[in-house]
PDB file of N, CA, C and O in Angstrom:
ATOM      1  N   MET A   1      45.267  32.294   8.759  1.00  0.00           N
ATOM      2  CA  MET A   1      44.351  31.805   7.751  1.00  0.00           C
ATOM      3  C   MET A   1      43.494  32.972   7.275  1.00  0.00           C
ATOM      4  O   MET A   1      43.102  33.834   8.062  1.00  0.00           O
ATOM      5  N   SER A   2      43.216  32.986   6.010  1.00  0.00           N
ATOM      6  CA  SER A   2      42.463  34.108   5.457  1.00  0.00           C
ATOM      7  C   SER A   2      40.963  33.850   5.493  1.00  0.00           C
ATOM      8  O   SER A   2      40.493  32.715   5.561  1.00  0.00           O
ATOM      9  N   ARG A   3      40.251  34.947   5.445  1.00  0.00           N
ATOM     10  CA  ARG A   3      38.785  34.851   5.423  1.00  0.00           C
ATOM     11  C   ARG A   3      38.292  34.255   4.108  1.00  0.00           C
ATOM     12  O   ARG A   3      37.149  33.807   4.021  1.00  0.00           O
ATOM     13  N   GLN A   4      39.132  34.247   3.102  1.00  0.00           N
ATOM     14  CA  GLN A   4      38.744  33.704   1.808  1.00  0.00           C
ATOM     15  C   GLN A   4      38.485  32.198   1.896  1.00  0.00           C
ATOM     16  O   GLN A   4      37.726  31.650   1.096  1.00  0.00           O
ATOM     17  N   ARG A   5      39.107  31.537   2.857  1.00  0.00           N
ATOM     18  CA  ARG A   5      38.940  30.093   3.010  1.00  0.00           C
ATOM     19  C   ARG A   5      37.683  29.734   3.788  1.00  0.00           C
ATOM     20  O   ARG A   5      37.280  28.571   3.790  1.00  0.00           O
ATOM     21  N   VAL A   6      37.062  30.686   4.440  1.00  0.00           N
ATOM     22  CA  VAL A   6      35.896  30.397   5.281  1.00  0.00           C
ATOM     23  C   VAL A   6      34.776  29.701   4.501  1.00  0.00           C
ATOM     24  O   VAL A   6      34.243  28.704   4.987  1.00  0.00           O
ATOM     25  N   PRO A   7      34.399  30.184   3.316  1.00  0.00           N
ATOM     26  CA  PRO A   7      33.329  29.478   2.591  1.00  0.00           C
ATOM     27  C   PRO A   7      33.696  28.021   2.263  1.00  0.00           C
ATOM     28  O   PRO A   7      32.853  27.127   2.339  1.00  0.00           O
ATOM     29  N   GLN A   8      34.945  27.803   1.905  1.00  0.00           N
ATOM     30  CA  GLN A   8      35.408  26.448   1.592  1.00  0.00           C
ATOM     31  C   GLN A   8      35.350  25.568   2.842  1.00  0.00           C
ATOM     32  O   GLN A   8      34.877  24.433   2.779  1.00  0.00           O
ATOM     33  N   LEU A   9      35.819  26.075   3.951  1.00  0.00           N
ATOM     34  CA  LEU A   9      35.788  25.317   5.207  1.00  0.00           C
ATOM     35  C   LEU A   9      34.354  25.068   5.663  1.00  0.00           C
ATOM     36  O   LEU A   9      34.031  23.994   6.171  1.00  0.00           O
ATOM     37  N   THR A  10      33.508  26.060   5.477  1.00  0.00           N
ATOM     38  CA  THR A  10      32.100  25.916   5.859  1.00  0.00           C
ATOM     39  C   THR A  10      31.439  24.812   5.042  1.00  0.00           C
ATOM     40  O   THR A  10      30.652  24.029   5.574  1.00  0.00           O
ATOM     41  N   ARG A  11      31.752  24.749   3.768  1.00  0.00           N
ATOM     42  CA  ARG A  11      31.181  23.705   2.906  1.00  0.00           C
ATOM     43  C   ARG A  11      31.657  22.322   3.359  1.00  0.00           C
ATOM     44  O   ARG A  11      30.869  21.378   3.417  1.00  0.00           O
ATOM     45  N   LYS A  12      32.938  22.209   3.676  1.00  0.00           N
ATOM     46  CA  LYS A  12      33.462  20.928   4.160  1.00  0.00           C
ATOM     47  C   LYS A  12      32.790  20.538   5.475  1.00  0.00           C
ATOM     48  O   LYS A  12      32.498  19.365   5.707  1.00  0.00           O
ATOM     49  N   HIS A  13      32.549  21.529   6.331  1.00  0.00           N
ATOM     50  CA  HIS A  13      31.888  21.291   7.615  1.00  0.00           C
ATOM     51  C   HIS A  13      30.477  20.748   7.379  1.00  0.00           C
ATOM     52  O   HIS A  13      30.051  19.801   8.039  1.00  0.00           O
ATOM     53  N   GLN A  14      29.758  21.354   6.435  1.00  0.00           N
ATOM     54  CA  GLN A  14      28.405  20.902   6.105  1.00  0.00           C
ATOM     55  C   GLN A  14      28.409  19.493   5.509  1.00  0.00           C
ATOM     56  O   GLN A  14      27.533  18.682   5.807  1.00  0.00           O
ATOM     57  N   ASP A  15      29.402  19.211   4.665  1.00  0.00           N
ATOM     58  CA  ASP A  15      29.517  17.877   4.072  1.00  0.00           C
ATOM     59  C   ASP A  15      29.753  16.823   5.156  1.00  0.00           C
ATOM     60  O   ASP A  15      29.167  15.742   5.119  1.00  0.00           O
ATOM     61  N   LEU A  16      30.607  17.145   6.108  1.00  0.00           N
ATOM     62  CA  LEU A  16      30.866  16.215   7.205  1.00  0.00           C
ATOM     63  C   LEU A  16      29.611  16.005   8.043  1.00  0.00           C
ATOM     64  O   LEU A  16      29.341  14.892   8.495  1.00  0.00           O
ATOM     65  N   ASP A  17      28.853  17.060   8.249  1.00  0.00           N
ATOM     66  CA  ASP A  17      27.610  16.944   9.008  1.00  0.00           C
ATOM     67  C   ASP A  17      26.662  15.957   8.326  1.00  0.00           C
ATOM     68  O   ASP A  17      26.019  15.141   8.987  1.00  0.00           O
ATOM     69  N   THR A  18      26.585  16.040   7.015  1.00  0.00           N
ATOM     70  CA  THR A  18      25.743  15.119   6.247  1.00  0.00           C
ATOM     71  C   THR A  18      26.249  13.683   6.388  1.00  0.00           C
ATOM     72  O   THR A  18      25.459  12.761   6.594  1.00  0.00           O
ATOM     73  N   LYS A  19      27.558  13.494   6.278  1.00  0.00           N
ATOM     74  CA  LYS A  19      28.135  12.159   6.421  1.00  0.00           C
ATOM     75  C   LYS A  19      27.885  11.588   7.808  1.00  0.00           C
ATOM     76  O   LYS A  19      27.606  10.398   7.957  1.00  0.00           O
ATOM     77  N   ILE A  20      27.985  12.440   8.822  1.00  0.00           N
ATOM     78  CA  ILE A  20      27.755  12.000  10.198  1.00  0.00           C
ATOM     79  C   ILE A  20      26.313  11.537  10.369  1.00  0.00           C
ATOM     80  O   ILE A  20      26.060  10.489  10.964  1.00  0.00           O
ATOM     81  N   ARG A  21      25.373  12.313   9.851  1.00  0.00           N
ATOM     82  CA  ARG A  21      23.958  11.920   9.956  1.00  0.00           C
ATOM     83  C   ARG A  21      23.688  10.609   9.231  1.00  0.00           C
ATOM     84  O   ARG A  21      22.951   9.760   9.731  1.00  0.00           O
ATOM     85  N   GLN A  22      24.281  10.443   8.056  1.00  0.00           N
ATOM     86  CA  GLN A  22      24.085   9.210   7.298  1.00  0.00           C
ATOM     87  C   GLN A  22      24.683   8.017   8.042  1.00  0.00           C
ATOM     88  O   GLN A  22      24.066   6.954   8.120  1.00  0.00           O
ATOM     89  N   GLU A  23      25.869   8.196   8.580  1.00  0.00           N
ATOM     90  CA  GLU A  23      26.528   7.109   9.314  1.00  0.00           C
ATOM     91  C   GLU A  23      25.738   6.743  10.562  1.00  0.00           C
ATOM     92  O   GLU A  23      25.609   5.564  10.894  1.00  0.00           O
ATOM     93  N   ALA A  24      25.218   7.732  11.246  1.00  0.00           N
ATOM     94  CA  ALA A  24      24.464   7.479  12.476  1.00  0.00           C
ATOM     95  C   ALA A  24      23.165   6.727  12.185  1.00  0.00           C
ATOM     96  O   ALA A  24      22.715   5.936  13.013  1.00  0.00           O
ATOM     97  N   ARG A  25      22.566   6.960  11.033  1.00  0.00           N
ATOM     98  CA  ARG A  25      21.314   6.289  10.670  1.00  0.00           C
ATOM     99  C   ARG A  25      21.528   4.873  10.152  1.00  0.00           C
ATOM    100  O   ARG A  25      20.601   4.062  10.142  1.00  0.00           O
ATOM    101  N   SER A  26      22.736   4.581   9.728  1.00  0.00           N
ATOM    102  CA  SER A  26      23.031   3.283   9.143  1.00  0.00           C
ATOM    103  C   SER A  26      22.934   2.177  10.195  1.00  0.00           C
ATOM    104  O   SER A  26      23.465   2.328  11.295  1.00  0.00           O
ATOM    105  N   PRO A  27      22.266   1.075   9.874  1.00  0.00           N
ATOM    106  CA  PRO A  27      22.165  -0.022  10.845  1.00  0.00           C
ATOM    107  C   PRO A  27      23.533  -0.630  11.171  1.00  0.00           C
ATOM    108  O   PRO A  27      23.735  -1.177  12.255  1.00  0.00           O
ATOM    109  N   ALA A  28      24.455  -0.529  10.235  1.00  0.00           N
ATOM    110  CA  ALA A  28      25.791  -1.077  10.458  1.00  0.00           C
ATOM    111  C   ALA A  28      26.791   0.046  10.719  1.00  0.00           C
ATOM    112  O   ALA A  28      27.931  -0.015  10.259  1.00  0.00           O
ATOM    113  N   SER A  29      26.368   1.060  11.452  1.00  0.00           N
ATOM    114  CA  SER A  29      27.244   2.210  11.672  1.00  0.00           C
ATOM    115  C   SER A  29      28.470   1.809  12.482  1.00  0.00           C
ATOM    116  O   SER A  29      28.401   0.970  13.380  1.00  0.00           O
ATOM    117  N   ASP A  30      29.571   2.421  12.147  1.00  0.00           N
ATOM    118  CA  ASP A  30      30.856   2.158  12.780  1.00  0.00           C
ATOM    119  C   ASP A  30      31.123   3.293  13.779  1.00  0.00           C
ATOM    120  O   ASP A  30      31.321   4.442  13.386  1.00  0.00           O
ATOM    121  N   ASP A  31      31.126   2.958  15.052  1.00  0.00           N
ATOM    122  CA  ASP A  31      31.308   3.980  16.087  1.00  0.00           C
ATOM    123  C   ASP A  31      32.648   4.703  15.960  1.00  0.00           C
ATOM    124  O   ASP A  31      32.720   5.913  16.175  1.00  0.00           O
ATOM    125  N   LEU A  32      33.701   3.975  15.615  1.00  0.00           N
ATOM    126  CA  LEU A  32      35.013   4.610  15.476  1.00  0.00           C
ATOM    127  C   LEU A  32      35.033   5.570  14.291  1.00  0.00           C
ATOM    128  O   LEU A  32      35.603   6.657  14.378  1.00  0.00           O
ATOM    129  N   ALA A  33      34.416   5.171  13.193  1.00  0.00           N
ATOM    130  CA  ALA A  33      34.350   6.049  12.026  1.00  0.00           C
ATOM    131  C   ALA A  33      33.523   7.287  12.352  1.00  0.00           C
ATOM    132  O   ALA A  33      33.868   8.396  11.945  1.00  0.00           O
ATOM    133  N   LEU A  34      32.449   7.096  13.077  1.00  0.00           N
ATOM    134  CA  LEU A  34      31.587   8.210  13.475  1.00  0.00           C
ATOM    135  C   LEU A  34      32.354   9.195  14.368  1.00  0.00           C
ATOM    136  O   LEU A  34      32.240  10.409  14.195  1.00  0.00           O
ATOM    137  N   GLN A  35      33.117   8.684  15.302  1.00  0.00           N
ATOM    138  CA  GLN A  35      33.918   9.548  16.170  1.00  0.00           C
ATOM    139  C   GLN A  35      34.960  10.315  15.370  1.00  0.00           C
ATOM    140  O   GLN A  35      35.201  11.494  15.629  1.00  0.00           O
ATOM    141  N   ALA A  36      35.580   9.651  14.399  1.00  0.00           N
ATOM    142  CA  ALA A  36      36.588  10.310  13.567  1.00  0.00           C
ATOM    143  C   ALA A  36      35.962  11.444  12.762  1.00  0.00           C
ATOM    144  O   ALA A  36      36.547  12.521  12.644  1.00  0.00           O
ATOM    145  N   LEU A  37      34.785  11.205  12.212  1.00  0.00           N
ATOM    146  CA  LEU A  37      34.090  12.250  11.458  1.00  0.00           C
ATOM    147  C   LEU A  37      33.753  13.439  12.359  1.00  0.00           C
ATOM    148  O   LEU A  37      33.882  14.594  11.951  1.00  0.00           O
ATOM    149  N   LYS A  38      33.325  13.148  13.574  1.00  0.00           N
ATOM    150  CA  LYS A  38      32.984  14.223  14.511  1.00  0.00           C
ATOM    151  C   LYS A  38      34.214  15.030  14.896  1.00  0.00           C
ATOM    152  O   LYS A  38      34.135  16.248  15.054  1.00  0.00           O
ATOM    153  N   ARG A  39      35.353  14.358  15.047  1.00  0.00           N
ATOM    154  CA  ARG A  39      36.605  15.084  15.357  1.00  0.00           C
ATOM    155  C   ARG A  39      36.994  15.991  14.200  1.00  0.00           C
ATOM    156  O   ARG A  39      37.404  17.132  14.412  1.00  0.00           O
ATOM    157  N   GLN A  40      36.865  15.486  12.972  1.00  0.00           N
ATOM    158  CA  GLN A  40      37.183  16.299  11.802  1.00  0.00           C
ATOM    159  C   GLN A  40      36.265  17.517  11.731  1.00  0.00           C
ATOM    160  O   GLN A  40      36.706  18.621  11.411  1.00  0.00           O
ATOM    161  N   LYS A  41      35.000  17.307  12.029  1.00  0.00           N
ATOM    162  CA  LYS A  41      34.033  18.404  11.994  1.00  0.00           C
ATOM    163  C   LYS A  41      34.388  19.460  13.040  1.00  0.00           C
ATOM    164  O   LYS A  41      34.296  20.658  12.774  1.00  0.00           O
ATOM    165  N   LEU A  42      34.790  19.016  14.219  1.00  0.00           N
ATOM    166  CA  LEU A  42      35.180  19.946  15.274  1.00  0.00           C
ATOM    167  C   LEU A  42      36.424  20.737  14.868  1.00  0.00           C
ATOM    168  O   LEU A  42      36.489  21.944  15.101  1.00  0.00           O
ATOM    169  N   ARG A  43      37.408  20.071  14.265  1.00  0.00           N
ATOM    170  CA  ARG A  43      38.610  20.768  13.802  1.00  0.00           C
ATOM    171  C   ARG A  43      38.257  21.840  12.777  1.00  0.00           C
ATOM    172  O   ARG A  43      38.791  22.948  12.815  1.00  0.00           O
ATOM    173  N   LEU A  44      37.350  21.498  11.858  1.00  0.00           N
ATOM    174  CA  LEU A  44      36.934  22.482  10.860  1.00  0.00           C
ATOM    175  C   LEU A  44      36.234  23.658  11.522  1.00  0.00           C
ATOM    176  O   LEU A  44      36.457  24.807  11.142  1.00  0.00           O
ATOM    177  N   LYS A  45      35.392  23.380  12.507  1.00  0.00           N
ATOM    178  CA  LYS A  45      34.689  24.455  13.211  1.00  0.00           C
ATOM    179  C   LYS A  45      35.696  25.393  13.885  1.00  0.00           C
ATOM    180  O   LYS A  45      35.525  26.612  13.859  1.00  0.00           O
ATOM    181  N   GLU A  46      36.734  24.826  14.481  1.00  0.00           N
ATOM    182  CA  GLU A  46      37.761  25.643  15.123  1.00  0.00           C
ATOM    183  C   GLU A  46      38.523  26.466  14.099  1.00  0.00           C
ATOM    184  O   GLU A  46      38.857  27.623  14.356  1.00  0.00           O
ATOM    185  N   MET A  47      38.808  25.871  12.918  1.00  0.00           N
ATOM    186  CA  MET A  47      39.506  26.595  11.873  1.00  0.00           C
ATOM    187  C   MET A  47      38.664  27.748  11.343  1.00  0.00           C
ATOM    188  O   MET A  47      39.188  28.822  11.051  1.00  0.00           O
ATOM    189  N   ILE A  48      37.360  27.525  11.220  1.00  0.00           N
ATOM    190  CA  ILE A  48      36.454  28.581  10.738  1.00  0.00           C
ATOM    191  C   ILE A  48      36.431  29.733  11.753  1.00  0.00           C
ATOM    192  O   ILE A  48      36.499  30.904  11.377  1.00  0.00           O
ATOM    193  N   ALA A  49      36.335  29.391  13.024  1.00  0.00           N
ATOM    194  CA  ALA A  49      36.302  30.420  14.072  1.00  0.00           C
ATOM    195  C   ALA A  49      37.598  31.224  14.074  1.00  0.00           C
ATOM    196  O   ALA A  49      37.573  32.444  14.230  1.00  0.00           O
ATOM    197  N   ALA A  50      38.729  30.543  13.901  1.00  0.00           N
ATOM    198  CA  ALA A  50      40.010  31.236  13.882  1.00  0.00           C
ATOM    199  C   ALA A  50      40.131  32.154  12.670  1.00  0.00           C
ATOM    200  O   ALA A  50      40.685  33.249  12.769  1.00  0.00           O
ATOM    201  N   ALA A  51      39.619  31.711  11.536  1.00  0.00           N
ATOM    202  CA  ALA A  51      39.701  32.513  10.313  1.00  0.00           C
ATOM    203  C   ALA A  51      38.814  33.744  10.385  1.00  0.00           C
ATOM    204  O   ALA A  51      39.122  34.774   9.784  1.00  0.00           O
ATOM    205  N   GLN A  52      37.712  33.640  11.121  1.00  0.00           N
ATOM    206  CA  GLN A  52      36.817  34.773  11.238  1.00  0.00           C
ATOM    207  C   GLN A  52      37.329  35.795  12.235  1.00  0.00           C
ATOM    208  O   GLN A  52      36.883  36.942  12.265  1.00  0.00           O
ATOM    209  N   GLY A  53      38.256  35.362  13.032  1.00  0.00           N
ATOM    210  CA  GLY A  53      38.978  36.260  13.899  1.00  0.00           C
ATOM    211  C   GLY A  53      38.370  36.662  15.133  1.00  0.00           C
ATOM    212  O   GLY A  53      38.964  37.428  15.892  1.00  0.00           O
TER     213      GLY A  53
END
């Protein structure tokens, strides 16, 4: 993976962080959806780390 994708991945990571916070604050939050978002965020973090080398 190239370093050129890092800014794009970082933005997606930040967007997921925002979604996670919103879902967690929601009175009708869905635990399974929250876990899925957290897994996606972790995958992005790993991809960013790999791209940075």
